[in-house]
N, C-alpha and C positions, 0 to 999 in steps of 0.2 A: 692555317696551321703554321706556315712558315713566315708569318708576319714579323716575328721578332728575330728569327734566325737569318733573315735576309738583310738585317740592318748593318750599317758600317761597323758598329761596335762588335757585333758577332763575327763579322768577316775579319776584323783586326785581331781579335783574340784567338780565332781559329787558324790564322796565318794565311787565309785566302786573299787578304788584301794587305798591301805593304804600306800604302800611303794614307794618312789620316791622323787626326788628333784623337788619341785614345780618351782623354778626359772629356772632350766635347762630344765624341760619339757615345760615351757612356751616359752623359747627361741626356742626349737625344734618345737613347735606348730607354732610360728610366721614364722619360716623358711619354714615350710610346706605350710603355706598360701601364702608366697611370691613365692614359687616354683609353686604352682597351678596357681597363677595369671600370672606368666611369662612363662608358658608352651605354646609354639606356636602350639602344636598339640591338645590342649584341645578344646572341644566343649564349646562355651561360654554359651549355655543354661545349660549344666551340671555344669559348674563353678558357674553360678548364683544360681542354685538350691542348690549346695553344700554349698556355702557361706550363703545363706538365711536359710537353714536348721540349720547350725551351730549357726547362730545368734539367731534363735528361741529357740534352746536348751539352749544356754548360758543365754538368757533372762529368761527362765523358771527356771534355777538354781538360778539366782539372786533373782527372786521373791520368790522362796521357802526359800532361806537363809534369806531374809528380813522378811518374815512372821514368821520365827522361831526365830526372834530377833537378828540375826547377823547384825552387822553394826549399831546398835542403838545408840551407843555412838559417832559414827562418823557422825551422821546425815544423813546417807544414806537413801534415800527414792526412791520409784518407781515413775518416772515421770508420770504425768497424761496426 
């Protein structure tokens, strides 16, 4: 379940890691997503759960960033 939320990218965007290249870690994160989705041995219910869990965690981080004023100049808002 925590396969994607334990990546360097996720740690950087959540603030739990301070050192790392965001662009490189994002590329590695997307490769990991593609690997999981193309794994012929993976249980689809586990894959769905992992992707859904990651989506919920990223949405939570986005909402926290917006509530702290991040993205205000860009017009970023949380969809209703």
